ZAMARGU-4260 file (C-alpha; in steps of 0.2 Angstrom, whole numbers, plus 5000, padded with zeros to 4 digits):
<rodrens>
0) 5000/5000/5000 | 5006/5017/4996 | 5010/5028/5011 | 4998/5044/5012 | 5005/5061/5010
5) 5012/5070/5026 | 5020/5087/5029 | 5038/5089/5026 | 5041/5097/5044 | 5036/5094/5062
10) 5029/5106/5074 | 5040/5114/5088 | 5029/5128/5095 | 5011/5132/5095 | 5001/5148/5097
15) 4983/5147/5105 | 4968/5154/5095 | 4951/5158/5102 | 4934/5154/5095 | 4921/5168/5097
20) 4903/5169/5097 | 4892/5175/5083 | 4886/5189/5094 | 4903/5195/5097 | 4908/5194/5078
25) 4893/5204/5073 | 4898/5218/5085 | 4916/5218/5080 | 4912/5218/5062 | 4900/5233/5064
30) 4914/5242/5074 | 4926/5238/5059 | 4914/5246/5047 | 4912/5229/5038 | 4930/5230/5033
35) 4940/5214/5039 | 4956/5223/5038 | 4950/5234/5053 | 4947/5219/5064 | 4960/5215/5078
40) 4969/5199/5076 | 4962/5191/5092 | 4945/5193/5085 | 4949/5181/5071 | 4949/5162/5073
45) 4957/5157/5057 | 4966/5171/5048 | 4967/5169/5029 | 4967/5188/5025 | 4985/5185/5017
50) 5000/5174/5016 | 5011/5189/5017 | 5022/5189/5032 | 5011/5177/5041 | 5021/5161/5038
55) 5030/5151/5052 | 5049/5152/5050 | 5060/5136/5052 | 5073/5132/5065 | 5087/5137/5053
60) 5079/5154/5050 | 5077/5157/5069 | 5095/5152/5071 | 5101/5164/5057 | 5092/5178/5066
65) 5104/5176/5080 | 5118/5179/5068 | 5111/5195/5061 | 5123/5209/5058 | 5115/5226/5063
70) 5129/5236/5056 | 5123/5252/5047 | 5134/5250/5032 | 5142/5234/5025 | 5133/5222/5036
75) 5138/5204/5033 | 5119/5199/5033 | 5117/5209/5017 | 5131/5200/5008 | 5124/5183/5013
80) 5107/5188/5006 | 5114/5195/4990 | 5124/5179/4987 | 5108/5169/4989 | 5098/5180/4977
85) 5112/5181/4964 | 5114/5162/4965 | 5095/5159/4962 | 5092/5173/4950 | 5108/5178/4941
90) 5105/5196/4946 | 5120/5205/4950 | 5113/5221/4958 | 5102/5219/4974 | 5093/5233/4984
95) 5085/5227/5000 | 5068/5236/5005 | 5056/5234/5020 | 5043/5225/5009 | 5037/5222/4991
100) 5027/5239/4989 | 5043/5248/4995 | 5053/5239/4981 | 5040/5245/4969 | 5040/5263/4976
105) 5059/5264/4975 | 5061/5256/4957 | 5046/5265/4950 | 5051/5282/4956 | 5065/5280/4944
110) 5056/5271/4930 | 5038/5277/4929 | 5033/5294/4924 | 5016/5303/4920 | 5009/5297/4904
115) 5018/5280/4904 | 5009/5264/4900 | 5015/5248/4909 | 5008/5232/4901 | 5007/5216/4911
120) 4996/5202/4918 | 4984/5208/4931 | 4994/5220/4941 | 4991/5218/4959 | 4984/5232/4970
125) 5001/5240/4976 | 5009/5238/4959 | 4994/5246/4951 | 4993/5259/4964 | 5012/5264/4962
130) 5009/5266/4943 | 4992/5275/4944 | 4999/5286/4958 | 5012/5293/4946 | 4998/5297/4933
135) 5003/5282/4922 | 4992/5267/4916 | 4993/5249/4922 | 4987/5240/4906 | 4981/5222/4909
140) 4986/5210/4895 | 4981/5194/4904 | 4974/5180/4893 | 4955/5180/4892 | 4953/5162/4899
145) 4958/5169/4916 | 4941/5177/4918 | 4932/5160/4916 | 4934/5153/4934 | 4927/5136/4929
150) 4939/5133/4915 | 4953/5121/4919 | 4969/5126/4910 | 4987/5124/4918 | 4993/5142/4916
155) 4979/5154/4918 | 4991/5168/4923 | 4999/5170/4906 | 5001/5186/4897 | 4992/5186/4880
160) 5005/5189/4867 | 4993/5197/4855 | 4987/5210/4868 | 5005/5213/4873 | 5011/5216/4855
165) 4996/5227/4851 | 5001/5238/4866 | 5019/5238/4861 | 5014/5244/4844 | 5002/5257/4850
170) 5011/5265/4864 | 5029/5263/4859 | 5040/5275/4869 | 5027/5277/4882 | 5031/5260/4889
175) 5046/5260/4901 | 5045/5241/4904 | 5034/5225/4904 | 5029/5218/4920 | 5025/5199/4923
180) 5018/5194/4940 | 5023/5176/4945 | 5011/5169/4950 | 4997/5180/4945 | 4988/5184/4961
185) 4974/5195/4955 | 4969/5181/4942 | 4968/5168/4957 | 4985/5164/4961 | 4988/5156/4944
190) 5005/5152/4937 | 5014/5158/4921 | 5022/5145/4910 | 5040/5146/4905 | 5034/5146/4886
195) 5024/5161/4890 | 5039/5170/4898 | 5049/5166/4883 | 5035/5173/4872 | 5036/5189/4882
200) 5055/5190/4881 | 5054/5188/4862 | 5042/5203/4861 | 5052/5213/4873 | 5068/5211/4863
205) 5058/5214/4846 | 5052/5231/4853 | 5068/5235/4864 | 5059/5234/4881 | 5065/5227/4897
210) 5055/5215/4907 | 5052/5216/4926 | 5045/5201/4936 | 5034/5204/4951 | 5041/5189/4960
215) 5033/5187/4977 | 5028/5169/4973 | 5041/5165/4960 | 5045/5148/4969 | 5027/5143/4968
220) 5027/5147/4950 | 5043/5136/4947 | 5034/5122/4956 | 5019/5123/4944 | 5031/5123/4929
225) 5039/5108/4936 | 5022/5099/4938 | 5013/5105/4923 | 5024/5110/4909 | 5032/5097/4897
230) 5051/5095/4899 | 5053/5101/4917 | 5048/5086/4928 | 5066/5081/4931 | 5072/5099/4934
235) 5075/5105/4952 | 5065/5121/4958 | 5082/5130/4959 | 5086/5126/4940 | 5068/5131/4935
240) 5070/5147/4945 | 5086/5152/4937 | 5079/5149/4920 | 5064/5160/4923 | 5074/5174/4929
245) 5086/5172/4914 | 5071/5179/4904 | 5069/5195/4914 | 5080/5211/4917 | 5075/5213/4935
250) 5063/5209/4949 | 5053/5216/4964 | 5050/5205/4978 | 5039/5204/4993 | 5050/5192/5003
255) 5035/5190/5015 | 5028/5177/5003 | 5040/5165/4996 | 5055/5171/5007 | 5044/5166/5022
260) 5049/5181/5033 | 5038/5192/5043 | 5045/5208/5035 | 5056/5211/5020 | 5058/5214/5001
265) 5071/5218/4988 | 5075/5224/4970 | 5087/5214/4960 | 5092/5217/4942 | 5106/5214/4929
270) 5104/5232/4923 | 5117/5243/4930 | 5107/5259/4925 | 5091/5253/4935 | 5102/5250/4950
275) 5111/5267/4949 | 5094/5276/4946 | 5085/5267/4960 | 5098/5267/4974 | 5096/5286/4977
280) 5078/5283/4980 | 5082/5268/4992 | 5093/5280/5003 | 5079/5293/5002 | 5064/5282/5006
285) 5071/5266/5014 | 5089/5267/5021 | 5107/5264/5017 | 5110/5252/5002 | 5116/5237/5013
290) 5100/5237/5024 | 5087/5247/5014 | 5072/5244/5026 | 5077/5228/5034 | 5086/5223/5050
295) 5102/5212/5048 | 5093/5198/5057 | 5078/5198/5045 | 5091/5198/5030 | 5099/5183/5038
300) 5082/5174/5040 | 5077/5179/5022 | 5093/5171/5015 | 5089/5155/5023 | 5071/5156/5018
305) 5074/5159/5000 | 5086/5144/5000 | 5073/5132/5009 | 5058/5137/4999 | 5066/5134/4983
310) 5067/5115/4987 | 5053/5104/4981 | 5047/5096/4998 | 5043/5113/5006 | 5033/5119/4991
315) 5024/5102/4989 | 5018/5103/5007 | 5012/5120/5005 | 5003/5118/4988 | 4996/5101/4993
320) 4987/5109/5007 | 4979/5122/4996 | 4974/5107/4985 | 4966/5099/5000 | 4955/5114/5003
325) 4950/5114/4985 | 4945/5096/4985 | 4934/5099/5001 | 4925/5114/4991 | 4923/5102/4976
330) 4913/5090/4988 | 4901/5104/4992 | 4900/5112/4975 | 4907/5128/4979 | 4914/5137/4964
335) 4932/5144/4964 | 4945/5149/4952 | 4951/5133/4944 | 4963/5125/4945 | 4968/5129/4963
340) 4982/5141/4964 | 4998/5140/4973 | 4994/5151/4989 | 4976/5153/4990 | 4958/5147/4985
345) 4949/5161/4976 | 4930/5158/4978 | 4920/5165/4964 | 4908/5177/4973 | 4897/5181/4959
350) 4893/5163/4956 | 4889/5161/4975 | 4879/5177/4979 | 4869/5178/4963 | 4856/5189/4971
355) 4869/5203/4977 | 4871/5216/4963 | 4888/5220/4958 | 4887/5238/4965 | 4884/5230/4982
360) 4901/5220/4980 | 4897/5202/4981 | 4915/5196/4986 | 4915/5208/5000 | 4898/5203/5006
365) 4904/5184/5005 | 4920/5190/5015 | 4908/5197/5029 | 4897/5182/5029 | 4911/5170/5031
370) 4918/5179/5046 | 4901/5180/5054 | 4899/5161/5051 | 4915/5155/5059 | 4927/5169/5063
375) 4937/5166/5047 | 4945/5181/5039 | 4947/5181/5021 | 4951/5195/5009 | 4941/5203/4994
380) 4950/5202/4978 | 4938/5210/4967 | 4928/5226/4964 | 4933/5236/4979 | 4951/5231/4977
385) 4950/5236/4958 | 4948/5254/4964 | 4940/5267/4953 | 4945/5272/4935 | 4957/5286/4938
390) 4949/5296/4924 | 4930/5293/4925 | 4931/5289/4944 | 4918/5275/4941 | 4920/5259/4950
395) 4929/5245/4939 | 4917/5230/4937 | 4926/5222/4922 | 4937/5210/4932 | 4934/5195/4943
400) 4925/5197/4960 | 4934/5184/4972 | 4935/5180/4990 | 4953/5175/4993 | 4957/5162/5006
405) 4976/5164/5007 | 4984/5150/5017 | 4999/5155/5028 | 5014/5144/5026 | 5017/5131/5039
410) 5004/5138/5051 | 4988/5128/5050 | 4984/5110/5049 | 4972/5101/5037 | 4959/5101/5051
415) 4958/5120/5050 | 4956/5117/5031 | 4941/5106/5035 | 4933/5119/5046 | 4935/5133/5033
420) 4927/5122/5020 | 4912/5118/5031 | 4910/5136/5036 | 4909/5141/5017 | 4897/5127/5014
425) 4885/5134/5028 | 4886/5151/5019 | 4884/5142/5002 | 4868/5133/5008 | 4860/5149/5013
430) 4865/5159/4998 | 4848/5161/4991 | 4843/5171/5007 | 4858/5183/5005 | 4850/5197/4993
435) 4859/5213/5000 | 4877/5217/5001 | 4887/5232/5007 | 4889/5250/5001 | 4904/5262/5002
440) 4903/5275/5016 | 4921/5282/5014 | 4935/5277/5004 | 4953/5283/5000 | 4957/5289/4983
445) 4970/5275/4980 | 4971/5257/4986 | 4955/5260/4995 | 4951/5242/5001 | 4963/5243/5016
450) 4954/5257/5024 | 4937/5258/5016 | 4922/5260/5027 | 4906/5251/5023 | 4888/5248/5029
455) 4875/5235/5025 | 4862/5239/5012
</rodrens>
């Protein structure tokens, strides 16, 4: 008999979590203006709002923290981190930052200017915010198949080469670079194939444009290439990672995801002009070049985390847990972005809450209902996150409206996944009675979903 699958780690420390009552949750959510970002962590039973900075570090990472060098300039921790990044990616120039959006802020301060067009595959909220905040345009060139959540294809995060070439022809000098997000978070944690990355590189070379990877979950993307793309089954994650980054000119990284640290990020590039142009903004916004926005101990932990998380066993354990939750939802007939992504399940709220009109935000309503049901905190990746069109100021309803259930790395067990699935089933079973959603009472002009205030309709 074949042995069943088990995690590639054992538990050394636990943190207690508390169940709350429905009455408590109703009061807390009202006080939070129906925005789960405004809840206190102790008011949450199972926290799936993000996998960013919420993972459990390994014993090797904790040991590395004790060896962190906190020197202001020339810290040995930086050079350890740089060695790992260069070995994995081939990028010679590295700038540490305190997290991914800081990396975007530093690099885009040099690269993005008013009137620019930045094509890519479903820019995530901070990426789009840093582009639109500079009065430029984030142009989505994702394949159309990504919008059909029930369609099963292996690389739903791909860039559409036809859309991309049309953009390159139409906007020419207004395009400072092409950005590819690996994996594609906004499209449902969907991977990008190596073949597609090659197609993007060919077009980039044809039109003389650099390519930037938004790389928060690059290791998960490499895992899917290994598992789903012909010719990669026998390659290691590290080999696939290097091949991916050979097709790019640089990367921004939120290390809080595939680096498995609580805080950190970086820019890495092979382009000396990008490095020279960005480093002044690093000093201005983040800190000196050999620490940026990071402590020495966090850089040391990140160096170990990047090395560990580009090994197959770590990634298999992580992604198999996401698949486990997906199979439970399949049993209950709950629609989500298929196939299951690498870091989260994205429930298709418009297929669940069919009686909630789009201007009452079905995914946010489903987020509220799941929290009220069981104290589980998810995150809306949909119409609220999409923000308003910067020109018309109308809500953007042309994308997907999803409830993201992001699974922290090495934190919850499959028993927690079973609880999540049953809680969603309970909401799903009463979906016909949910006919009203939420309306916006107050919103920020950019990246509104973090602080938006809502009320029930």
